[in-house]
N, C-alpha and C positions, 0 to 999 in steps of 0.2 A: 177419096175424103174418109177420115176414120168412124168408125160406129160408136157412138157414146156409150161406154159402159162404166161402172163402178171398180171401187179398187177390188172389191170381193171377187167379181169377174177377171179380173186383172190378174191377181193372186192363182186362180183356176187355170187360167190361161198359161201362167206362166210353168206351173206343174204340167199342164197337157204337153208343154214344150219338151220336157224332157223323158215322158214317157206316156203309155195309153194308160188310163184310170177308168172305175166304173164311179159312178156315184157315192157310192158306200165306201170306197177305196180313198177318195179324196177327203171326205170326210173323216174318215178314221186316220188318215195321215196327218190331216190340219189339228185335230185332237191330239195326237201324240208326238209333235214336233214342234221347235222354238218356233215354227209359225203362228202357234195357237196364241203366243204372247205377243208378236208384232201385231198380228190382225185378228184379234178375238171375232168368232161369228158365230152363231148357232147351229145346229146340223140342219134346220129348216132350210137356211140361207144357201147353206153348202150344195142340198140337196137338188134345190131350184135354178141355180144358176148355171150348172151344165147344159140344160134343156134351152133355155135362154141364149147361151153361146151357137148352139147349132140352130135355133130360129137365126139370128144374126149372120150365118156364115162364116163364125169364126173358129167353131169346132163342126164335127160330124159325129154321129151314133153309129153302132153297129151291135148286132145281137152278139152276145157274151159267147164264145164255143161251149159247146156240150161237155161238161165235164169238169168245167173251169168256173170261175165266177160268174153271178146270177146278173143279169139286168143288161144295161145297155152299157158296153164300153164305148168311152169318148176318146178322141185322138184332137189334135189341133189341124187346123187348114193353113194353106198359105196364104191365105189373108189374115188368117190369126196371128202366124208367126209375124208377117208383115207389121201389125197393127200391136203386138206385144213389142217388139225390137224398137219401135218407134217411140212406144209408152218409156222404156226402159232407159231411152237415151232423153227423156225428158225430165227437168228438174222435179226432186221428189216434195216432201212437205216434210217440217218438223213433227215433235213429239207435241201434242195438246192434252192439255190437264184439264180433267174435269174429274172434281172431288167433293162428292155430296157431304163427309162427314166435315171436313177442312172448311166447306161454306158454312158448315152449322157452327161451327168453332167460332166462325169468323162475326156469324150473327148472335152468338153469345154474349150478355152484356159480360163486361170484364167485372163487375161485383158478384157476379156467380160464380166463384172459383171451382166450388165444387162441380159445376155444369160442365165448365172446361177442362176439368181434370177428365171427367168422365169420356169428354172428347177425346182426350188426348190416350187415355186407353182404348179406347173404343179404334184408333187410328192405329196404334202400336199393334192389336189383335190382328187388324188387317192386313198389314206388313206382315206379320210372322206367319200368317195363313198363307199369304201368298208365297210367301220365302219356302215354307214347308210343300206347296204344291209344286213349286219350281224342281226344288230338290228331287220331290218323287218322278218326275218328269226326266231330270236329268240323269238320274238311277237307272231308270228304265233304259234311258238309251244305251246307256253304257254297260248294261248287262245282254239287252239281244242286240248291239249293232247297228249301225246306221241304216236308216229307211231307203234313204234316196241319194246315192254317193255324188252325185252332181251339185248338190246344193248344203254336201258335209259340212265341209271348210268354213262356208260363209257363217252357215248355222250356230257351229262351234263356236265362234268368234262372236257373235252377236249375242249367244246364252250369257257371256260375261257382264252383258249391262244390265242383266235382272242381281248379278252381285253387288255392283255399282250402285244401284236404284235403292236395294232395301238396306243395303249399310248407310248410304244420303240418308233413307228417311228416318232410320232408325236413331241413327245419330242428332237428327236435329229436334226428333220427338222427345229424347232424353235433354237435352239444351232448352225445350219448351217446357217441360215438366219442371227444369229447375227455375226456369224465369217465373212460374206460377207463384212460388215461394214468396217472391218478393214483388207484388203488384203493386203499384202507385195507389194512392187517394185520387178520387173524382178529380180534385184541381189541380192533382199534378200530370193526370194522364196525359196530356197534351205533349208535354215537355219529355217524359218518360218515353214518349212514343215516337218523339225524333228522334231521342238518342239511338234508338234501335234502326229505326230507319237511316240513320247515319254511318251505324255500323253495316248495315246490308249494303249501303252505295259502297262503301270500303273495300269490302269482299268482293263486291261483284267487279269493281276497278282493277283490283289485284287479280281477280281470275282473269281477265279480257286482256290485262298485262302479259298474263303468263302465256294464255293460249292464242291470241288473236293475231293473225298476221301483222 
């Protein structure tokens, strides 16, 4: 029976299946690779998890060789490989959105146009900051080369999602800002909203028609 572990543990187990690492090396790799955007985690989470994997028998630790990396070097066990293989074969989960700025936009009264504009500007700034951070990461990878050849192809393909996401968000925010120039009176709000819901429905139907089986 598989031991219950979280997604962070599986991500580290997957990296341990490629090579041996110290906890510091694992944390550094996850901070400077595309996986940072797929699974954002704090350094404390990354440092604590390898020890837990050892306790569960999914990894083992040994002292680092003199003159090399300091600390404990972790490697995956046969049991860890079996559990990782089963997890990789199982269905995954889709992207989940949690957006506090958008929630505040949603809860702002439509009569407060300046408040809505402030949220739009805030969200645009967040997207641009994230895009600049992603650009810095990809530029760094292009300058120093890939750190883990076994994941290089999939990671480079996954990096394109950032471009699509940021472009889509910025285009939507531009539409949103334009919409704020012509908001309806209070007694027309329902009718106005249904017009936009109808547009969203048509666009979703078109999207599914293009891409769904």
